C-alpha positions as CSV (number, residue, x, y, z in Angstrom):
1,Q,24.3,-20.2,5.0
2,V,21.8,-21.0,2.3
3,Q,22.5,-22.0,-1.3
4,L,20.0,-21.5,-4.0
5,V,20.1,-23.2,-7.4
6,E,17.6,-22.2,-10.2
7,S,16.5,-24.1,-13.2
8,G,13.9,-24.0,-15.9
9,G,14.8,-20.9,-17.9
10,G,15.0,-20.9,-21.7
11,L,13.6,-19.4,-24.9
12,V,9.9,-19.4,-25.5
13,Q,7.5,-17.7,-27.9
14,A,5.1,-15.0,-26.7
15,G,2.0,-16.6,-25.3
16,G,4.0,-19.7,-24.1
17,S,4.8,-21.0,-20.7
18,L,7.8,-21.8,-18.6
19,R,8.2,-23.2,-15.1
20,L,11.1,-22.1,-13.0
21,A,12.3,-24.0,-9.9
22,C,14.7,-23.1,-7.1
23,V,16.1,-25.6,-4.7
24,A,17.5,-24.4,-1.4
25,S,20.2,-26.2,0.6
26,G,22.1,-25.6,3.7
27,N,20.4,-23.9,6.7
28,T,16.9,-24.3,5.2
29,N,15.2,-24.4,8.6
30,S,15.8,-20.7,9.0
31,I,14.2,-19.7,5.7
32,N,11.2,-17.4,6.0
33,D,10.1,-15.8,2.7
34,M,11.1,-17.0,-0.7
35,G,10.6,-15.3,-4.0
36,W,11.6,-14.5,-7.5
37,Y,13.0,-11.3,-8.9
38,R,14.1,-10.4,-12.4
39,Q,16.5,-8.0,-14.1
40,A,16.3,-7.0,-17.7
41,P,19.2,-5.4,-19.5
42,G,19.7,-1.8,-18.5
43,K,17.1,-2.0,-15.7
44,Q,17.1,-2.5,-12.0
45,R,16.3,-5.8,-10.4
46,E,12.5,-5.9,-9.6
47,L,10.2,-8.1,-7.6
48,V,8.2,-10.7,-9.5
49,A,6.5,-12.7,-6.7
50,T,7.1,-13.8,-3.1
51,I,5.7,-16.5,-0.9
52,R,5.8,-16.6,2.9
53,D,6.5,-19.7,4.9
54,G,2.8,-19.9,5.7
55,G,1.9,-19.7,2.0
56,A,0.8,-16.1,1.6
57,T,1.8,-14.7,-1.8
58,N,2.5,-11.3,-3.3
59,Y,2.9,-10.5,-7.0
60,A,4.0,-7.6,-9.1
61,D,1.1,-5.9,-10.9
62,S,2.8,-6.7,-14.3
63,V,2.5,-10.5,-13.7
64,K,-0.7,-10.8,-11.7
65,G,-3.0,-13.4,-13.4
66,R,-0.2,-14.8,-15.5
67,F,2.4,-16.1,-13.0
68,T,1.9,-18.4,-10.0
69,I,4.4,-18.9,-7.2
70,S,4.3,-22.0,-5.1
71,R,6.5,-23.6,-2.5
72,D,7.2,-27.2,-1.4
73,N,8.8,-26.9,2.0
74,A,9.4,-30.7,2.2
75,K,11.6,-30.3,-0.9
76,N,13.0,-26.9,0.0
77,T,11.8,-25.8,-3.4
78,V,10.0,-22.7,-4.8
79,Y,8.4,-22.7,-8.2
80,L,7.3,-20.0,-10.6
81,Q,4.8,-21.0,-13.2
82,M,4.8,-18.4,-16.0
83,D,2.0,-18.4,-18.5
84,S,1.0,-16.1,-21.3
85,L,4.5,-14.9,-21.5
86,K,5.3,-11.5,-23.1
87,P,8.5,-10.2,-24.7
88,E,8.7,-7.7,-21.8
89,D,9.1,-10.7,-19.4
90,T,12.5,-11.3,-20.9
91,A,15.1,-11.0,-18.1
92,V,17.4,-13.0,-15.8
93,Y,15.3,-14.4,-13.1
94,Y,16.8,-14.7,-9.6
95,C,15.6,-16.9,-6.7
96,N,15.6,-15.2,-3.3
97,A,15.4,-16.6,0.2
98,V,15.3,-14.6,3.4
99,V,16.8,-16.1,6.5
100,Q,16.1,-14.9,10.0
101,V,19.1,-14.9,12.3
102,W,18.1,-13.5,15.7
103,I,16.6,-10.1,14.7
104,K,18.3,-9.9,11.4
105,M,16.7,-10.8,8.1
106,I,19.5,-11.9,5.7
107,P,18.8,-12.3,1.9
108,Y,20.3,-15.0,-0.2
109,W,20.3,-15.1,-4.0
110,G,20.7,-17.7,-6.7
111,Q,22.9,-17.3,-9.7
112,G,20.0,-16.5,-12.0
113,T,18.4,-18.2,-15.0
114,Q,17.7,-16.5,-18.3
115,V,14.2,-16.3,-19.7
116,T,13.8,-15.0,-23.2
117,V,10.4,-14.5,-24.8
118,S,10.4,-13.9,-28.5
119,S,7.7,-12.0,-30.3
């Protein structure tokens, strides 16, 4: 079992910045990929960015060049630095961790943190 707790959401004006953090606890030694997803009202949850245990990253096209994902394995924490925020970035942001158990890859989710960008 892995528990994920996000922090850092809030209200910001367009063009501003926020930094999200997600701390993992529990069976953290089994965590492979970590990442951030978001869900806006009336829309499906979508990938924002992921980072592998070795550090390789992947971003949604909509956030490339504006968001940066990073990971501190010693602190079991993943961060999302969000710059040049736009109103369309408004959503609940969820932390995700994928745990490998034998041949199975099991996803875990945080409770979500609200990000609101005003125009």
